[in-house]
Structures are given as structure tokens and as C-alpha cells.
C-alpha positions as MATLAB code, in Angstrom:
seq = 'MSSKLLQAFTLAFAACLAACSPIKVLNALTPSSTFSKTSAIAYGDDPRQKLDIYRPAPAVTNAPVVVFFYGGSWNSGSKDDYSFVGEALASRGIVVVIADYRLYPQVRYPAFLQDNAKAVAWTHQHIADYGADPTQMYVMGHSSGAYNASMLALDPRWLNAVGLSPSIFKGWIGLAGPYDFLPIENRDVRPVFFFPDSPPDSQPINHVSAAAPPSLLIASRDDDLVNPTRNTGGLANKLRAAGVSVEEFYFTRTSHATLVASIAKPLRWLAPVLDRVTAFIQATDSAGSSARQSPTK';
ca = [
     -25.379    0.943   12.777;
     -28.179    0.829   10.154;
     -27.455    0.193    6.485;
     -28.617    3.740    5.615;
     -26.278    5.239    8.180;
     -23.412    3.092    6.929;
     -24.077    4.226    3.366;
     -24.206    7.872    4.434;
     -20.930    7.467    6.297;
     -19.360    5.811    3.247;
     -20.356    8.699    0.984;
     -19.079   11.249    3.478;
     -15.816    9.370    3.862;
     -15.340    9.113    0.101;
     -15.765   12.870   -0.223;
     -13.290   13.413    2.617;
     -10.657   11.127    1.130;
     -11.111   12.559   -2.346;
     -10.366   15.994   -0.892;
      -7.272   14.571    0.841;
      -8.518   15.736    4.256;
      -7.513   14.020    7.507;
      -9.670   10.949    8.010;
     -10.514   11.811   11.579;
     -13.928   10.191   11.755;
     -12.794    6.834   10.390;
      -9.721    6.714   12.613;
     -11.859    7.705   15.602;
     -14.024    4.625   14.972;
     -10.982    2.357   14.643;
     -10.230    0.112   17.647;
      -7.099    0.942   19.619;
      -6.797   -2.266   21.656;
      -5.493   -4.402   18.791;
      -2.100   -2.726   18.315;
       0.737   -0.795   19.866;
       2.288    2.060   17.912;
       5.749    3.561   17.662;
       5.555    6.941   15.930;
       7.715    9.216   13.811;
      10.877    7.142   13.439;
      13.315    8.912   11.110;
      14.621    6.917    8.157;
      16.289    9.993    6.593;
      17.167   13.594    7.325;
      14.159   15.322    5.725;
      11.140   16.068    7.981;
       8.991   13.999    5.605;
      11.241   10.948    5.926;
       9.567    9.381    8.946;
       7.564    6.226    9.552;
       5.183    4.694   12.091;
       5.163    1.065   13.202;
       2.015   -0.825   14.257;
       2.549   -4.042   16.211;
      -0.146   -6.595   17.036;
      -1.428   -6.575   20.615;
      -0.815   -8.888   22.281;
       2.641   -9.043   20.708;
       3.629  -11.819   18.327;
       7.072  -13.041   17.313;
       8.493  -13.498   13.819;
       5.448  -11.807   12.305;
       5.256  -10.887    8.631;
       5.725   -7.178    7.921;
       3.897   -4.948    5.445;
       5.331   -1.604    4.365;
       2.349    0.519    3.286;
       2.438    3.621    1.060;
      -0.655    5.850    0.869;
      -2.012    7.642   -2.171;
      -2.679   11.303   -2.905;
      -1.429   11.890   -6.475;
       2.135   12.323   -5.186;
       1.221   15.808   -3.943;
      -0.625   15.144   -0.677;
      -1.033   12.614    2.110;
       0.101   11.798    5.624;
       0.882    8.598    7.474;
      -1.257    9.914   10.341;
      -4.379    9.532    8.186;
      -3.898    5.771    7.795;
      -4.035    4.460   11.334;
      -6.987    2.336   10.209;
      -4.676    0.430    7.848;
      -2.160   -0.170   10.626;
      -4.886   -1.357   12.987;
      -6.513   -3.653   10.443;
      -3.366   -5.527    9.505;
      -2.032   -5.581   13.063;
      -5.320   -7.179   14.143;
      -4.422  -10.054   11.797;
      -1.010  -10.627   13.371;
       0.998   -8.492   10.924;
       3.509   -5.771   11.776;
       2.824   -2.665    9.678;
       5.109    0.181    8.653;
       3.445    3.322    7.253;
       5.903    5.827    5.844;
       5.692    9.456    4.869;
       7.758   10.526    1.867;
       8.534   13.735    0.035;
       5.820   15.030   -2.295;
       5.407   17.497   -5.170;
       6.251   20.398   -5.327;
       9.155   19.644   -2.994;
      10.241   16.826   -5.318;
       9.288   15.166   -8.590;
       9.757   11.675   -9.998;
      11.775    9.708   -8.987;
      12.677   11.286   -5.624;
       9.640    9.842   -3.818;
      10.661    6.355   -4.971;
      14.104    6.949   -3.529;
      12.425    7.828   -0.223;
      10.279    4.705   -0.404;
      13.364    2.563   -0.980;
      15.050    4.132    2.062;
      11.969    3.381    4.183;
      12.045   -0.241    3.034;
      15.787   -0.453    3.729;
      15.261    0.904    7.263;
      12.515   -1.663    7.795;
      14.633   -4.510    6.481;
      17.465   -3.560    8.843;
      15.505   -2.773   12.014;
      12.109   -4.472   11.975;
      13.285   -7.570   13.855;
      13.533   -5.291   16.898;
       9.745   -4.848   16.639;
       8.778   -8.517   16.492;
       8.732   -8.982   12.719;
      10.702  -11.291   10.448;
      12.545   -9.294    7.745;
      12.539  -12.360    5.499;
       8.719  -12.168    5.423;
       8.381   -8.657    3.987;
       5.608   -7.288    1.750;
       5.131   -3.891    0.152;
       1.611   -2.519   -0.307;
      -0.042    0.689   -1.421;
      -3.223    2.400   -2.527;
      -3.584    4.593   -5.639;
      -0.303    6.483   -6.174;
       1.013    4.520   -3.201;
       0.280    1.327   -5.136;
       2.337    2.780   -7.968;
       5.185    3.318   -5.500;
       4.864   -0.239   -4.208;
       4.825   -1.665   -7.725;
       7.926    0.258   -8.745;
       9.880   -1.056   -5.761;
       8.693   -4.587   -6.516;
       9.223   -4.513  -10.288;
      12.030   -2.036  -11.026;
      15.270   -3.033   -9.249;
      16.883    0.409   -9.591;
      15.374    1.819   -6.413;
      16.282   -0.955   -4.001;
      19.641   -1.531   -5.676;
      20.508    2.055   -4.721;
      20.180    1.112   -1.023;
      21.993   -2.203   -1.334;
      18.906   -4.404   -1.682;
      16.788   -5.933   -4.449;
      13.090   -6.749   -4.988;
      13.897  -10.333   -4.003;
      13.537   -9.230   -0.355;
       9.754   -9.134   -0.887;
       7.665  -12.249   -0.378;
       4.997  -10.427   -2.379;
       3.495   -7.049   -3.172;
      -0.059   -5.733   -2.971;
      -1.614   -3.009   -5.106;
      -4.992   -1.367   -4.469;
      -6.371    0.710   -7.357;
      -2.907    1.495   -8.643;
      -1.947    3.448  -11.784;
       0.558    1.199  -13.526;
       0.239    2.339  -17.144;
      -0.867    5.995  -17.406;
       1.001    7.724  -20.230;
       0.089   10.173  -21.643;
      -0.957   11.710  -18.334;
      -4.520   13.037  -18.261;
      -4.663   14.194  -14.625;
      -3.478   17.813  -14.598;
      -2.413   17.582  -10.946;
      -0.097   14.689  -11.788;
       1.428   16.084  -14.985;
       4.163   18.201  -13.362;
       5.169   15.323  -11.092;
       6.281   13.332  -14.149;
       7.574   16.228  -16.327;
       4.626   16.209  -18.755;
       4.751   16.216  -21.771;
       8.227   14.666  -21.495;
       7.229   11.958  -19.043;
       9.854    9.193  -19.125;
       8.568    5.796  -20.304;
      10.660    4.098  -17.626;
       8.390    5.720  -15.017;
       5.677    3.169  -15.862;
       5.503   -0.017  -13.759;
       4.122   -2.034  -16.661;
       7.430   -1.510  -18.478;
       9.388   -3.260  -15.723;
       7.615   -6.624  -15.592;
       9.896   -9.644  -15.586;
       9.879  -13.236  -14.427;
      11.812  -12.093  -11.348;
       8.839  -10.111   -9.995;
       7.508  -11.221   -6.588;
       4.040  -12.781   -6.269;
       1.390  -10.112   -6.781;
      -2.040   -9.300   -5.366;
      -3.922   -6.708   -7.416;
      -7.283   -5.341   -6.246;
      -9.446   -2.647   -7.816;
     -12.968   -1.245   -7.874;
     -14.771   -2.249  -11.031;
     -16.254    1.219  -11.539;
     -13.192    3.248  -10.557;
     -13.558    6.572  -12.393;
     -10.122    7.899  -11.418;
      -7.750    5.042  -12.313;
      -9.033    2.821  -15.119;
      -9.043   -0.713  -13.679;
      -9.049   -2.498  -17.037;
      -5.969   -0.753  -18.361;
      -4.048   -0.554  -15.107;
      -4.909   -3.481  -12.827;
      -6.020   -5.780  -15.634;
      -3.210   -4.829  -17.973;
      -0.514   -5.312  -15.361;
      -2.007   -8.611  -14.187;
      -1.988   -9.948  -17.742;
       1.604   -8.923  -18.333;
       2.751  -10.438  -15.038;
       1.030  -13.730  -15.860;
       2.598  -13.752  -19.311;
       5.986  -13.476  -17.600;
       5.176  -16.451  -15.395;
       4.597  -14.460  -12.198;
       1.985  -15.637   -9.681;
      -0.872  -13.114   -9.662;
      -4.147  -12.865   -7.763;
      -6.611  -10.344   -9.184;
      -9.889   -9.140   -7.642;
     -12.471   -6.485   -8.537;
     -15.239   -5.232   -6.268;
     -18.476   -3.509   -7.195;
     -19.553   -1.742   -3.999;
     -16.377    0.305   -3.653;
     -15.041    3.393   -5.401;
     -11.435    4.440   -5.918;
     -11.386    6.004   -2.437;
     -13.491    3.521   -0.486;
     -11.482    0.527   -1.716;
      -8.791    1.281    0.855;
     -11.400    2.516    3.351;
     -13.017   -0.927    3.312;
      -9.972   -2.210    5.207;
     -11.235   -0.281    8.249;
     -13.470   -2.115   10.675;
     -16.545    0.155   10.213;
     -16.516   -0.350    6.424;
     -15.487   -3.968    5.947;
     -18.992   -4.782    4.791;
     -18.173   -2.998    1.522;
     -15.637   -5.553    0.280;
     -13.379   -8.306    1.712;
     -10.170   -6.423    0.929;
      -8.617   -7.148    4.320;
      -9.480  -10.831    4.014;
      -7.864  -11.006    0.559;
      -4.714   -9.286    1.767;
      -4.472  -11.518    4.836;
      -5.015  -14.692    2.804;
      -2.376  -13.637    0.272;
       0.193  -13.033    3.002;
      -0.595  -16.308    4.729;
      -0.346  -18.224    1.450;
       3.008  -16.733    0.459;
       4.562  -16.684    3.921;
       6.892  -19.681    3.922;
       7.108  -19.649    7.709;
       3.408  -20.509    7.873;
       0.633  -18.671    9.642;
       0.004  -21.616   11.980;
       3.185  -20.774   13.927;
       1.856  -17.346   14.833;
      -1.020  -15.826   16.685;
      -3.337  -14.450   14.020;
      -6.560  -13.133   15.580;
      -9.542  -12.376   13.371;
     -11.488   -9.156   13.700;
];
């Protein structure tokens, strides 16, 4: 594929993702031989409370597991649009859980975090049946999904409600996340957080402590939707000040949308996001990556 064609595809994909449309083209170009998939497992009673599991192919044992939450301003999104994330991480020997959760207007803050905590609890209880090690668990997200991941990692209320704590995470990974966004400027997001009476405890940056798990924060330098200096940079600084291990990366060839898209095989030339995520998991995984099959794509 020529560089001009790749650039054209990138622009078209960015427009598609920004409009929250199904990412059919990107998923169609994603390999299917690197994973096996178990679909639509219920972790709750609501139709939105379902998750998919991606396992490396060939299968591995005692693999690390990543629970991934997608973005969409808490009012749109589907796990079915993110097969490329499942494939990418599975191709590196990681078991991946991608969960749907209730969205606005069905719910507002903090109901989606309660769903996320239930999805993590289901994973913690059952993922050994799918070849993963529940003691090697990570939570990851993009955009509003990175917010969700950060809240589970930093604010113990949500996991405490399901009998767990953030200490179950070996680390957490945020891509272009909004971690400090009051007062809310995005009109689509305002009703989700009860604007103008948005609760300060809804902000991840207000829950930083020395107990936070190791953190990997990645953003696009020219993100025009979520300010990377205030959000990624601000949270990284506060985590470091609390003594938490933080890795922080910014890329110049990606936008807010294409940062997560660069995980997909056709767009990995944009930025080494998948490599950074894989290296972070290998470095923090106490079991050691050398004991597992970890193919490189």
C-alpha cells in the first residue's frame, strides 16, 4: 500500500471514528488468524452488560489479560467496533476482554463505572478458564474509555463495590484520556456529568495516591479534542509526585482518533502505540514474558 493511499485511509478512518460509525473497513483489514474469539458473554442483566474475549492463537497459558474500554463520550460505542484492538494485543500473547457498558441517556455518571467494575470482577473470577492469569491483569482505555480505566485504577470506590480493589491491577494504560476536565466544555458530555453541578469527585486527577498501580499514559501531541498537556501531562505529573511509576509518551503523526487506530496492523506506521503497550505489560508482569509465547506482528 502506497504512502498516499495509507494517508487517505487514515483520514477516512479518522472521520469515521469521529462520527462514531462502525469501523468496518479497519476491522476488515485486521488479520483473523492470530486470535480466537468468544462473543457476548453476559456480566450483568442489562443487554449492554456483555463482553468479548480475544485469546492468542495458538493458545498460550497463564497469559496477562487486558480489559479494554472504548471511547465515545459516554454516549456511543460498541465492543464490536474494536476487534482490531483485540487482535493486536492477542497477537502479542495477551488475552483481551472488550466490554460494552451502559451509556447516556440510559445512564449518567457513575453508572457506567459501576458496569466497568462488574466487567472487571467477571474477568477476575473467570478469565483463568480462557488461558489468562488473573494476577496479571491490566485495565486500558481510549478517550472516555481511558477515563473509565483511570477511575477503576485510581478511585477504589468502584472495585470495592464488587469486593475487589485497584491492587488487582498490575498496571493501567490510558490513551488520550480526559482526566481533569471541569468545567465541561463539550456540550455532548455535559449532561452525562450533571453540568453545571458536575461533582469534583468525578475527576481522576482528584484520586491520585501512592497506592495507584503503575501507569502508561499516551497521547497525541496535537489532540484538539482532549488537551494532552492538561490531561495526560497533568495526571502524569501528579502520579509521579505521589511516587507512582509512570511512563508517558506523545506522538505527532496521530490525532485523538487515530491514536487508538494506530494499534491496528494497517496503521501501525503512524505510531508505536502497540509496542509501548506490549513493553509496559512485559516490564510490569512479574511472571515474566520469557515464560510465554509472545509472537510479534
